[in-house]
N, C-alpha and C positions, 0 to 999 in steps of 0.2 A: 797324086802325084809323089805321096810322101812313102808310099807302100814300093816304088817302084826305081826311089831313093834308096830305099833300105836295101831290095834285091844286086842292085848295084851294089852300094855296102861292101852286101856282104859276099859278090860273084871278083872284090878288085881282094877282099881278102883269101880266099881259098887260092888265089893265083899270087898274090904272094905265098904264101903256104908252101902252095904248091912249084914255084920256082926255088920257093928255099928246099927245097928235098930235095928236085929233080937242080941240081944245081952240079952234080957230078952225071949227067944223064944228057944227048942233045936231043931227045925231043923232047919238040914243046904242046901240051896239049890248047885244045877252044876251056873256053869255058863251060860248053856242055859236054867236054868227054872230062872235064875234068868233074863236073854236078853225078853222074851216072858213074866214072869212080871212084868216089867218092863216099854213095850209096850202096853201093855194093859193098863195101870195104861196112859200114859201118851195118847192113844186113849183116851182112856176113860171121859178125860178129855178135848183132843181135839172136843168132841162130845159133852158135856159138854160147852161148848163155842160155841157151831155151836148155839145152842142153845139160846141164848140170845143173838145172831143175828140176831137183826131185819127184812133184807131181808137176809138173812141164804139161800144157792144154795141149793135144794134137790140134786143133783148129786153130793156134794160135803158131805152132809149127806150119800148118799145112801154110796160114796166111804168110808166115815170112820167109816159103821157101816160092813161093810163087812172087813176091819182089824178089825174089833174086833170079829166078828165071826171068823175069822180066827186067829186070835191070841189066843182066845179058845180054838179053835176045840187042834190047837198044844201044848198047856197049860195043856188040857185034853190026851195023846197022854206021853207029859212030867211025868203024874201022879198028877199035883200040881192043878190041879178041881176044887177043895174046897177054896183055894187060892184069884182060879181065878172067883168064885161065890163069895168070898168076895169079891175081888175087883168091882164086880161089881152090886152087892148088889143082889146078885139073889140068 
């Protein structure tokens, strides 16, 4: 029960952050959509950090790229493909 309560708290916090950052837009996202967009932003940031490491591990980069692709597909399934492409600059 404690784990589910913590998940609900995290989702509520994400909802609040998303509402504050999107106050200028009319689009409202569901918690799962916000989750996938946040994950995509995080993975894109990790990929950028790996690109800046002189001795980066090609295997790690491949794992991150696969995570990005899977999350991008999740975004497409949730109807937020345009937002995902904007995050990835594609």
